C-alpha positions in Angstrom: 102.8 135.3 74.3 104.5 131.4 74.0 101.8 129.0 74.9 103.4 125.8 76.1 101.8 122.7 75.4 102.8 118.8 76.1 104.0 116.6 73.2 101.0 114.8 72.4 98.4 116.6 74.5 97.6 114.2 76.9 97.0 110.9 74.9 95.8 107.9 76.8 95.8 104.1 75.7 93.6 101.9 78.0 93.7 98.2 77.9 94.9 95.8 80.1 97.7 98.0 80.7 97.4 102.0 80.5 99.6 104.4 78.7 99.6 108.3 79.4 101.3 110.9 78.2 102.2 112.9 81.6 101.9 116.3 80.1 104.4 119.2 80.7 107.5 118.3 83.0 110.4 120.5 84.0 114.1 118.5 83.1 117.2 119.9 84.3 119.8 118.0 83.0 122.7 118.4 85.6 126.0 117.7 85.4 129.1 117.6 87.5 130.7 116.2 90.4 128.5 114.1 92.3 129.9 113.7 95.4 129.9 117.2 96.3 127.4 118.1 99.0 126.3 121.1 97.7 124.9 119.5 94.8 123.6 117.0 96.2 121.7 119.6 98.5 120.5 121.7 96.1 119.0 118.9 94.0 117.4 117.5 97.0 116.1 121.1 98.1 114.8 121.3 94.6 112.8 118.5 94.6 111.5 117.2 98.1 112.9 113.4 97.1 116.8 111.8 98.1 119.3 112.2 95.9 119.4 109.0 93.6 122.5 106.1 93.8 123.5 104.3 91.0 121.2 103.0 88.5 118.3 104.4 90.5 115.3 107.1 90.4 113.5 109.1 93.2 110.4 110.5 91.9 107.5 111.9 94.0 104.7 113.4 91.7 106.3 115.4 88.8 109.5 116.1 91.6 112.4 113.7 91.1 115.9 112.9 90.8 117.2 110.3 88.0 121.1 109.0 87.9 121.9 109.3 84.4 125.5 108.3 84.6 128.6 109.2 86.8 128.3 112.8 86.1 124.7 113.6 85.1 121.9 114.0 86.9 118.3 114.6 85.7 116.3 117.0 87.8 112.5 117.2 87.6 110.6 119.4 88.9 107.2 121.2 87.7 107.4 122.8 84.6 106.8 126.2 85.8 109.8 126.3 88.0 112.9 125.4 85.7 114.0 128.9 85.4 113.7 128.9 89.5 115.5 126.0 89.6 118.2 126.6 87.2 118.8 129.7 89.4 119.2 128.3 92.4 121.5 125.2 91.1 123.9 128.6 90.0 123.5 130.1 92.8 124.3 126.5 94.5 127.2 126.0 92.9 128.7 129.1 92.4 132.7 128.6 91.7 132.1 124.8 91.0 132.3 123.5 87.3 128.9 122.3 86.6 126.7 122.6 84.0 123.1 122.7 84.2 120.6 122.9 80.7 117.1 122.8 80.9 115.7 120.1 78.4 112.2 120.4 79.2 110.9 121.1 75.8 112.9 118.6 74.2 111.8 115.3 76.3 108.2 113.7 76.5 107.0 111.6 79.6 105.2 108.3 79.1 103.2 106.9 82.0 102.7 102.6 81.9 100.6 101.4 84.1 99.2 97.7 85.1 99.6 94.6 85.8 101.8 93.5 82.6 103.8 96.6 82.8 107.5 94.6 83.1 106.1 92.6 79.7 105.7 96.1 77.8 109.0 97.1 78.4 110.3 93.9 77.9 109.2 93.2 74.5 110.6 96.8 73.7 114.1 97.5 75.5 116.9 94.8 76.5 117.0 95.1 79.7 116.2 92.4 82.5 113.0 93.5 84.2 112.7 90.8 86.8 111.2 92.2 90.0 114.9 90.3 91.4 116.9 92.7 89.1 114.6 95.6 87.9 112.4 96.8 91.5 110.8 99.6 92.3 113.3 103.0 92.4 115.8 101.0 89.4 116.7 103.5 86.2 117.9 102.5 82.9 119.0 104.9 80.2 118.1 102.3 77.0 116.3 102.0 74.2 112.3 100.9 72.7 112.4 99.4 69.6 114.9 102.0 67.5 114.8 104.9 69.8 116.9 106.5 73.0 114.8 106.2 76.3 115.4 106.3 79.8 112.5 104.8 81.9 112.0 103.5 86.1 110.0 101.7 88.0 107.8 104.3 90.1 106.4 101.0 91.9 105.7 97.6 91.2 102.8 98.1 88.4 103.8 101.3 87.3 106.8 102.9 84.9 107.8 106.0 83.3 109.6 106.8 80.1 111.3 109.7 79.1 112.3 109.8 75.2 112.8 112.8 72.6 110.0 114.5 72.0 110.3 114.2 68.3 110.1 110.8 68.7 107.1 110.8 71.7 104.3 109.5 69.0 106.2 107.0 67.8 107.3 105.8 71.7 103.6 105.9 72.3 102.1 103.7 69.5 104.9 100.9 70.1 104.0 100.9 73.8 100.3 100.8 72.9 101.4 97.7 70.2 103.4 95.7 73.0 100.8 96.0 75.4 98.4 95.3 73.0 100.4 91.7 72.0 99.2 90.8 75.4 101.5 89.4 78.6 104.4 87.3 77.4 103.9 85.3 80.6 107.3 85.6 81.8 107.4 87.7 84.8 105.2 86.5 87.8 102.2 88.9 88.5 103.6 91.5 91.2 
């Protein structure tokens, strides 16, 4: 029998900023017409969070929705709930042009927490992370160093990072190195 394991087995680094692998997360890439009421309704019913605006993510624990592009939303559910969620999406969107794909086992989720979280991410990603430009709920697809990543502010001192599972070890080590370098002093304490 298959025994699912996370990419980094809950690896953690604790310093001024804590970095931890968040374990298994169910993730569905859903493409379609984001203006459809049926699509929004099934997404919100599966996750219990509001449908995100452009450049936003809404999450509550492992449940969430992230705006990926004008025709794509990332649906996050419990890892063991993905098959049921896919069936509900297929039923709700029957007859509507859409594509729903389980990407759970191809991705890893890293959580970065602490007073210097903005500094850590800013060292690695070409994104304006000033609190006026990137606040709680803000979401970006970008890169960390040389790898593709997406991330969002969960709150003023917490960022969730999604990357490909194949580069999770590199992304973790990159975040850890950025955290050990200390704050750059660019962002005010939140």
